C-alpha positions as CSV (number, residue, x, y, z in Angstrom):
1,M,276.4,40.2,31.7
2,A,273.0,41.3,33.0
3,N,274.2,44.9,33.6
4,T,277.1,45.3,31.3
5,K,276.9,48.2,28.9
6,Y,278.3,48.0,25.4
7,I,280.0,51.0,23.6
8,F,280.8,50.5,19.8
9,I,283.3,52.6,18.1
10,T,283.4,52.9,14.2
11,G,285.4,54.8,11.9
12,G,284.3,57.0,8.9
13,V,285.9,59.1,6.2
14,S,289.3,57.7,6.4
15,S,291.3,54.9,8.0
16,S,294.1,55.5,10.5
17,L,292.1,57.9,12.6
18,G,293.0,56.2,15.7
19,G,289.9,54.1,16.7
20,G,292.1,52.0,19.1
21,L,293.5,55.1,20.8
22,L,290.0,56.5,21.4
23,A,288.7,53.2,22.6
24,A,291.7,53.0,25.0
25,S,291.4,56.7,26.1
26,L,287.7,56.2,26.9
27,A,288.4,53.1,28.8
28,K,290.9,55.0,30.9
29,L,288.4,57.8,31.7
30,L,285.7,55.3,32.6
31,Q,288.2,53.6,35.0
32,A,289.0,57.1,36.4
33,N,285.3,57.4,37.1
34,G,285.3,54.1,39.2
35,Y,284.1,51.6,36.6
36,T,285.5,48.4,35.1
37,V,286.1,48.1,31.4
38,A,287.0,45.4,28.8
39,L,288.3,46.2,25.4
40,Q,287.9,44.3,22.2
41,K,288.9,44.8,18.6
42,L,286.8,43.5,15.7
43,D,288.9,43.3,12.5
44,P,287.5,42.9,9.0
45,Y,290.5,41.1,7.6
46,I,290.3,37.5,6.4
47,N,293.4,36.7,8.2
48,V,292.7,34.4,11.2
49,N,295.1,36.4,13.2
50,S,298.3,38.5,13.0
51,G,300.7,35.9,13.3
52,M,301.4,35.5,9.6
53,L,301.2,39.1,8.7
54,N,304.2,40.9,7.6
55,P,305.1,43.9,10.1
56,Y,305.1,46.2,7.1
57,E,301.4,45.5,6.7
58,H,299.8,46.8,10.0
59,G,302.8,47.0,12.4
60,E,303.9,44.7,15.2
61,C,302.2,41.4,16.1
62,Y,301.0,41.8,19.7
63,V,301.1,38.6,22.0
64,T,298.7,38.2,25.0
65,D,299.3,36.1,28.0
66,D,297.1,33.2,26.6
67,G,299.2,33.1,23.4
68,H,297.0,34.9,21.0
69,E,298.9,36.8,18.2
70,G,296.9,39.9,17.9
71,D,296.4,43.4,16.3
72,I,298.7,46.3,17.3
73,D,295.7,48.1,19.0
74,L,295.8,45.4,21.9
75,G,299.1,47.0,22.9
76,V,297.4,50.5,23.1
77,F,294.5,48.9,25.3
78,E,296.9,47.2,27.8
79,R,299.2,50.3,28.1
80,F,296.2,52.6,28.7
81,S,294.1,50.5,30.8
82,A,296.7,48.3,32.6
83,S,294.2,45.4,32.0
84,K,295.0,42.0,30.4
85,A,294.0,41.4,26.8
86,S,293.1,37.9,25.8
87,R,292.4,35.8,22.7
88,N,288.8,37.1,22.7
89,S,289.9,40.7,22.7
90,D,290.8,40.4,19.0
91,V,288.6,38.9,16.6
92,T,289.0,38.9,12.9
93,A,286.6,38.1,10.0
94,G,288.9,35.2,9.2
95,R,288.5,33.6,12.4
96,V,284.7,34.2,12.5
97,F,284.4,32.5,9.0
98,Q,286.7,29.7,9.9
99,N,284.5,29.0,13.0
100,V,281.3,29.0,11.2
101,I,282.6,26.8,8.3
102,R,284.1,24.3,10.9
103,K,280.7,24.1,12.7
104,E,279.1,23.5,9.2
105,R,281.3,20.7,8.4
106,E,280.7,19.2,11.9
107,G,276.9,19.4,11.3
108,A,276.2,21.8,14.1
109,Y,273.6,23.7,11.9
110,L,271.7,20.4,11.2
111,G,271.8,20.8,7.5
112,K,270.3,24.2,7.3
113,T,271.4,27.0,4.9
114,V,274.4,28.9,6.5
115,Q,274.2,32.7,5.8
116,V,275.9,35.9,6.8
117,V,272.7,36.7,8.7
118,P,272.2,35.0,11.2
119,N,275.1,32.6,11.2
120,I,278.2,35.0,10.8
121,T,276.5,37.7,12.8
122,N,275.7,35.2,15.7
123,E,279.4,34.1,15.7
124,I,280.4,37.7,15.9
125,K,277.9,38.4,18.7
126,Q,279.2,35.4,20.7
127,H,282.6,37.0,20.8
128,I,281.1,40.3,21.9
129,Y,279.1,38.7,24.6
130,R,281.9,36.7,25.8
131,M,283.8,39.8,27.0
132,S,281.2,40.2,29.8
133,N,280.8,36.5,31.2
134,S,280.6,38.0,34.7
135,D,279.0,41.0,36.1
136,R,282.3,42.4,37.2
137,V,282.6,44.3,33.9
138,D,280.7,47.5,33.7
139,F,281.5,48.4,30.3
140,V,282.7,46.6,27.2
141,I,284.2,48.8,24.4
142,V,284.3,47.3,21.0
143,E,286.3,48.9,18.3
144,I,285.2,47.9,14.9
145,G,288.0,48.2,12.6
146,G,288.0,49.5,8.9
147,T,285.9,52.4,7.6
148,V,282.1,52.6,7.4
149,G,281.2,51.8,3.7
150,D,283.9,49.1,3.4
151,I,282.2,45.8,2.1
152,E,284.2,43.6,4.5
153,S,283.0,45.5,7.6
154,L,279.3,45.0,6.8
155,P,278.7,41.9,9.0
156,F,280.3,43.6,12.1
157,I,278.0,46.7,11.6
158,E,275.1,44.3,11.4
159,A,276.1,42.5,14.5
160,E,276.4,45.8,16.2
161,R,272.8,46.7,15.0
162,Q,271.6,43.3,16.4
163,V,273.2,43.9,19.9
164,R,271.1,47.2,20.2
165,Y,268.0,45.2,19.2
166,E,268.8,42.5,21.7
167,L,269.7,44.6,24.6
168,G,267.8,47.9,24.1
169,R,269.4,51.3,23.9
170,D,269.7,51.7,27.5
171,R,272.7,49.2,27.3
172,W,274.1,50.2,24.0
173,M,276.0,53.2,22.6
174,S,277.3,54.0,19.2
175,I,280.3,56.4,18.8
176,H,281.4,57.3,15.4
177,L,285.0,58.7,14.9
178,T,285.4,60.8,11.7
179,F,287.9,63.2,10.1
180,V,287.0,66.9,9.4
181,P,289.5,68.0,6.6
182,Y,290.9,71.6,6.4
183,I,290.8,73.1,2.7
184,A,293.7,75.4,2.8
185,A,292.7,77.3,-0.2
186,A,289.4,78.2,1.3
187,K,290.6,78.3,4.9
188,E,287.7,76.3,5.9
189,L,286.9,73.0,7.8
190,K,284.6,70.8,5.9
191,T,282.1,68.7,7.8
192,K,280.4,67.3,4.6
193,P,282.4,64.0,4.6
194,T,281.2,63.4,8.2
195,Q,277.6,64.0,7.2
196,H,278.0,61.4,4.3
197,S,279.7,58.9,6.7
198,V,276.9,59.2,9.2
199,K,274.3,58.6,6.3
200,E,276.2,55.5,5.3
201,L,275.9,54.3,9.0
202,L,272.2,55.1,9.1
203,E,271.6,53.2,6.0
204,L,273.0,50.0,7.9
205,G,270.5,50.8,10.7
206,V,272.9,52.4,13.3
207,Q,272.2,55.9,14.5
208,P,275.3,57.3,16.4
209,D,274.9,58.7,19.8
210,M,278.2,60.5,19.8
211,L,280.6,62.0,17.1
212,V,284.2,62.2,17.8
213,L,285.8,64.6,15.2
214,R,289.5,64.2,14.4
215,T,290.8,67.6,13.1
216,E,293.9,69.7,12.6
217,H,292.1,72.9,13.4
218,S,289.6,73.7,16.2
219,L,286.0,73.7,15.4
220,N,283.8,76.6,16.3
221,E,280.5,76.2,18.1
222,R,278.6,76.8,14.8
223,S,280.3,74.0,13.1
224,R,279.7,71.6,16.0
225,A,276.0,72.5,16.0
226,K,275.6,72.1,12.2
227,V,277.2,68.5,12.6
228,G,274.9,67.7,15.3
229,L,271.9,69.0,13.6
230,F,272.6,67.2,10.3
231,C,273.7,64.0,11.9
232,N,270.9,63.8,14.6
233,V,273.5,64.0,17.5
234,Q,273.2,66.3,20.5
235,P,275.7,69.2,20.5
236,E,277.2,68.1,23.7
237,A,277.8,64.7,22.2
238,V,279.9,66.3,19.3
239,I,283.4,65.8,20.6
240,E,286.5,67.5,19.1
241,L,289.8,65.7,19.0
242,L,292.5,67.9,17.7
243,D,295.9,66.4,16.9
244,Q,298.1,66.1,19.9
245,P,301.8,66.1,20.7
246,S,301.6,62.5,21.9
247,Q,298.9,59.8,22.2
248,Y,299.1,60.0,26.0
249,D,297.5,63.5,25.8
250,C,294.2,62.0,24.3
251,P,292.7,60.9,27.7
252,I,293.4,64.4,29.1
253,V,291.9,66.3,26.2
254,L,288.8,64.0,25.9
255,H,288.2,64.4,29.6
256,E,288.3,68.2,29.1
257,E,285.8,67.8,26.3
258,N,283.7,65.8,28.7
259,I,283.4,62.6,26.8
260,D,283.2,60.4,29.9
261,G,280.5,62.6,31.4
262,V,278.5,62.4,28.3
263,V,278.9,58.6,28.1
264,L,277.9,58.1,31.7
265,E,274.9,60.5,31.4
266,K,273.8,58.4,28.3
267,F,273.5,55.4,30.5
268,G,272.0,57.2,33.5
269,L,275.2,56.7,35.7
270,K,277.2,58.9,38.0
271,P,280.9,59.0,38.7
272,K,281.8,56.7,41.7
273,Q,285.1,58.5,42.4
274,D,286.7,62.0,41.4
275,A,288.1,61.3,37.8
276,D,290.5,64.4,38.1
277,E,292.0,63.0,41.2
278,A,292.3,59.5,39.6
279,L,294.0,61.0,36.6
280,A,296.5,63.1,38.6
281,G,299.3,60.3,38.1
282,W,298.5,60.3,34.3
283,K,298.8,64.1,34.1
284,R,302.2,64.1,35.9
285,F,303.5,61.5,33.5
286,V,302.4,63.5,30.4
287,K,303.8,66.6,31.8
288,T,307.2,64.9,32.3
289,L,307.0,63.7,28.8
290,H,306.6,67.2,27.4
291,N,308.8,69.0,29.7
292,A,311.9,66.8,30.2
293,V,315.1,68.7,29.3
294,R,317.6,66.0,29.4
295,T,317.7,63.5,26.6
296,V,318.7,59.8,26.4
297,K,319.8,58.7,22.9
298,I,319.1,54.9,22.0
299,A,319.4,53.0,18.8
300,L,316.9,50.4,17.7
301,V,318.5,48.1,15.2
302,G,316.0,46.3,13.2
303,K,314.9,45.1,9.7
304,Y,311.5,46.9,9.7
305,V,312.6,50.3,10.7
306,E,310.9,52.1,7.8
307,L,307.6,51.4,9.6
308,P,308.1,52.3,13.2
309,D,305.0,50.8,14.2
310,A,306.5,47.4,13.6
311,Y,308.4,48.0,17.0
312,R,305.7,50.1,18.7
313,S,305.5,48.3,22.0
314,I,309.5,48.5,22.3
315,R,309.3,52.3,21.4
316,E,306.7,52.9,24.1
317,A,308.3,50.7,26.7
318,L,311.4,53.0,26.2
319,V,309.5,56.2,26.3
320,L,307.7,55.1,29.6
321,A,311.2,54.2,31.1
322,A,312.8,57.5,29.9
323,A,309.8,59.6,31.4
324,H,310.3,57.6,34.7
325,Y,313.9,59.2,34.9
326,D,312.6,62.7,33.8
327,H,314.3,62.2,30.4
328,R,313.1,62.6,26.9
329,L,313.9,59.6,24.5
330,E,315.5,60.3,21.4
331,L,315.1,57.0,19.5
332,T,317.3,56.4,16.4
333,Y,315.9,53.6,14.0
334,I,318.8,51.9,12.2
335,Q,318.3,49.6,9.3
336,A,320.3,46.4,10.2
337,E,321.0,45.7,6.4
338,K,323.1,48.9,6.5
339,I,325.4,48.1,9.2
340,T,328.8,46.4,8.4
341,E,332.1,45.6,10.1
342,L,333.5,48.7,8.4
343,N,330.9,51.3,9.3
344,A,329.6,50.0,12.6
345,R,331.4,52.5,14.6
346,Q,330.4,55.3,12.4
347,M,326.7,54.3,12.6
348,L,326.6,53.6,16.3
349,E,329.2,55.9,17.9
350,G,327.6,58.8,19.9
351,L,324.6,56.8,21.1
352,D,323.9,56.0,24.7
353,A,322.6,52.4,24.4
354,I,321.7,49.9,21.6
355,L,318.6,47.7,21.4
356,V,318.7,44.9,18.8
357,A,315.0,44.2,18.0
358,P,313.3,40.9,17.4
359,G,312.4,39.4,14.1
360,F,312.4,36.3,11.9
361,G,314.8,35.0,9.2
362,Q,318.1,35.8,7.9
363,R,317.7,39.3,6.4
364,G,319.7,41.8,8.5
365,V,321.2,39.3,10.8
366,D,324.9,40.3,9.9
367,G,324.1,43.9,10.8
368,K,322.5,43.0,14.0
369,M,325.5,41.0,15.1
370,Q,327.8,43.9,14.1
371,A,325.7,46.1,16.5
372,V,325.9,43.5,19.2
373,K,329.8,43.2,18.8
374,Y,330.2,47.0,18.8
375,A,328.1,47.4,22.1
376,R,330.0,44.3,23.8
377,L,333.5,45.7,22.9
378,N,332.8,49.3,23.8
379,N,330.9,48.7,27.0
380,V,327.8,50.4,25.5
381,P,324.6,49.3,27.3
382,F,323.0,46.4,25.2
383,F,319.6,44.9,25.2
384,G,318.7,42.0,22.8
385,I,315.2,40.8,22.4
386,G,314.1,37.6,20.6
387,L,316.3,37.3,17.6
388,G,318.4,40.1,19.2
389,M,319.2,37.7,21.9
390,Q,320.1,34.9,19.4
391,C,322.5,37.4,17.7
392,A,324.1,38.2,21.0
393,V,324.7,34.6,21.7
394,I,326.0,33.7,18.2
395,D,328.4,36.8,18.4
396,F,329.7,35.6,21.6
397,A,330.1,32.1,20.5
398,K,332.1,33.1,17.3
399,N,334.3,35.9,18.7
400,V,334.8,35.0,22.4
401,M,334.6,31.3,22.4
402,G,336.1,30.7,19.1
403,L,333.3,28.6,17.8
404,L,333.6,30.0,14.2
405,D,330.7,27.8,12.8
406,A,328.2,28.7,15.7
407,D,324.9,29.6,14.4
408,S,321.1,29.1,14.9
409,T,319.1,26.6,12.9
410,E,316.7,29.3,12.1
411,L,319.6,31.2,10.1
412,N,321.7,28.3,8.8
413,Q,320.5,24.6,9.0
414,A,324.0,23.4,7.8
415,A,325.8,24.8,10.7
416,S,327.8,22.3,12.7
417,C,327.7,24.2,15.9
418,K,324.1,25.0,16.5
419,V,323.9,27.3,19.6
420,F,320.2,27.8,18.9
421,D,318.0,24.9,17.7
422,I,314.3,24.2,17.4
423,C,314.6,21.5,20.2
424,A,311.6,19.6,18.8
425,D,312.3,16.4,20.7
426,E,312.5,18.3,24.1
427,K,309.4,20.2,23.4
428,S,307.5,17.1,22.4
429,A,308.6,15.3,25.6
430,F,307.2,18.3,27.5
431,G,303.8,18.1,25.8
432,F,304.2,21.1,23.4
433,D,301.7,21.3,20.5
434,G,304.1,22.2,17.8
435,T,307.4,23.9,18.3
436,M,306.4,27.6,18.9
437,R,306.4,28.9,22.4
438,L,303.5,31.4,22.5
439,G,302.2,33.4,25.4
440,A,303.1,33.8,29.0
441,Y,305.7,31.3,30.7
442,N,307.3,31.5,34.0
443,T,311.1,32.1,34.1
444,R,313.3,31.3,37.2
445,L,316.0,33.8,37.7
446,K,319.5,32.9,38.7
447,E,320.3,34.0,42.3
448,G,322.9,36.9,42.4
449,S,322.4,37.7,38.8
450,K,322.0,41.1,37.3
451,V,318.2,40.4,36.1
452,A,317.4,38.9,39.6
453,A,318.5,42.2,41.2
454,I,316.5,44.2,38.4
455,Y,313.3,42.3,39.0
456,G,313.6,41.9,42.7
457,T,312.2,38.4,42.7
458,D,313.1,34.8,41.7
459,V,310.3,33.9,39.3
460,V,308.7,36.1,36.5
461,S,306.0,35.6,34.0
462,E,306.8,37.0,30.4
463,R,305.4,36.6,27.1
464,H,307.0,34.6,24.3
465,R,306.8,34.4,20.4
466,H,309.7,32.2,19.1
467,R,310.4,28.7,17.8
468,F,314.1,28.4,18.4
469,E,315.7,28.0,21.8
470,F,319.3,28.1,23.2
471,N,321.0,24.9,23.0
472,N,321.7,23.9,26.6
473,D,324.5,21.5,25.5
474,Y,326.7,24.6,25.3
475,A,325.5,26.3,28.5
476,D,328.5,25.4,30.7
477,R,331.0,26.5,28.0
478,F,329.3,29.9,27.7
479,E,329.5,30.3,31.5
480,E,333.1,29.4,31.6
481,K,333.8,32.2,29.0
482,G,331.6,34.8,30.8
483,M,328.0,34.7,29.4
484,V,325.6,33.6,32.0
485,I,322.3,32.1,31.6
486,S,320.5,34.2,34.2
487,G,317.0,33.0,33.6
488,A,315.5,29.7,32.5
489,N,312.1,28.5,32.0
490,A,310.8,27.3,35.4
491,D,309.2,24.1,34.0
492,F,311.3,23.0,30.8
493,G,314.7,24.5,31.6
494,F,315.0,26.3,28.3
495,A,317.2,29.4,28.6
496,D,315.2,32.7,28.6
497,I,317.8,35.2,29.6
498,V,321.5,35.7,29.0
499,E,323.8,38.4,30.5
500,I,327.5,39.3,30.6
501,P,328.2,40.0,34.2
502,E,331.5,41.9,33.5
503,H,329.7,44.3,31.1
504,P,328.2,47.4,32.4
505,W,324.7,46.2,30.9
506,F,324.5,43.5,28.5
507,V,321.2,41.4,28.7
508,G,319.3,39.3,26.1
509,T,316.0,37.9,26.4
510,I,314.3,35.4,24.3
511,F,310.8,36.6,25.6
512,H,309.2,40.1,24.8
513,P,309.3,42.3,28.0
514,E,307.9,45.2,26.0
515,F,304.4,43.6,26.2
516,N,304.3,44.0,30.0
517,S,305.2,47.7,30.1
518,V,302.2,50.0,30.9
519,V,301.8,53.7,31.9
520,G,302.4,54.1,35.6
521,R,304.3,50.6,35.6
522,P,307.2,50.6,33.2
523,H,309.0,47.3,32.8
524,P,311.8,46.6,35.1
525,L,314.2,45.6,32.4
526,F,313.5,48.7,30.4
527,L,313.9,50.8,33.4
528,S,317.3,49.4,34.2
529,F,318.3,49.5,30.5
530,V,317.4,53.1,30.4
531,E,319.1,54.0,33.6
532,A,322.2,52.4,32.2
533,A,322.0,54.5,29.1
534,I,321.6,57.7,31.2
535,K,324.8,56.8,33.2
536,Y,326.7,55.9,30.1
537,S,325.7,59.4,28.5
538,E,327.0,61.1,31.7
539,K,330.5,59.7,31.5
């Protein structure tokens, strides 16, 4: 920690400006300059983590290797930086308060009054400093969620101020991300909201070193100079971030704005390698993303499709795989509740592949199983993830094996043929704390299976977030009828992957492979799935 530099990113004027995207883009650029970076999200919500949040609230729940259920921004961090997030990469106000109250109940404060300052802020700082437990981390980039001025974010801003007080300005930097609105009637960009946002930040004891201005129209030099003057920020540290055609353009345009150069100069550092050379692969990927002529059409069947961010990692995994094959992804979101036996063909015909998304609970399951059935009968490439795998297994049991009462305990506790069950006794015997499988587990692949060929190895590590397991009592009967368990947990034997060898591409995984797909290294299952979709489209 002795030499680690800390960069804090706050948001002002409006929410949803892309603080996580800015943090991830800056991390990518610092890596391109030869430095090591760790990323952290501090969230003002009272929720302890994202595990209990409805996806309609803030999008998908992102799962880390160590089993943390985190904010959607962790996915952006990992896809851009190719580094692993952890439990400490995402800290909420609820978790901070919970820890402080637990310590108070245990007598850790020796009967003293427990207050926001110093107890809450000290707890926040402990999480921040923990990101650099070794000198191997050159920079820690901390995104503080919410908008400056919100009452719930005040302890986090105060903790940032205290970090500067403790470490000094030579190891601390503040970047303030704001929005510059365009008034169409006046045909003018207005910087006044940014000035007031910085004023609020100053009142909390934080002077930003850099401003990043989100805008729909380019700022002229006069406007930049004005913002710098009124906000006490050097003109070269006033960075413009125009709306981009894709999130993957952001590192490139920010590099053109010299954001990484300004950051390094602030800390008295120089590049360790040629950043342009290091970004060459990224630029090729973005060029392919924008210039691909051929299109692959894939359906995503789910129950939260009205908010695409509920499936962001799946979408991005498909985007990365399509770009790998020089194709543009055309992703059609289909509400599972709208699919019936009568209209399944009408809703799914003409698509090159079908992905049935994960989720919890009964809503939309009937439609998901109709999508599975359509893909199975019509040889359309199919990928089922989480509950999507459950639906694939149930459909096969009912319609191929003749087990008409086949179901999952999650969906029908009264079913006499539970092909998916909670398996509480088995998990207890293996020492599980509770019944949820969370985080990374090893899966042993079946020799000669499709997935073994796709991965090119016999053991893989993937991230799980589910409570119900395939009932191994039925394993032999499924295999006799043509659905193979091609991957099982290496330690406990739970089925992790099923496939139908006679189908062109039909795979279900109980785990979430989308969380292991990053720029420059698309996940093998998504690559193979998209390749199968492209072949299907060419028939």
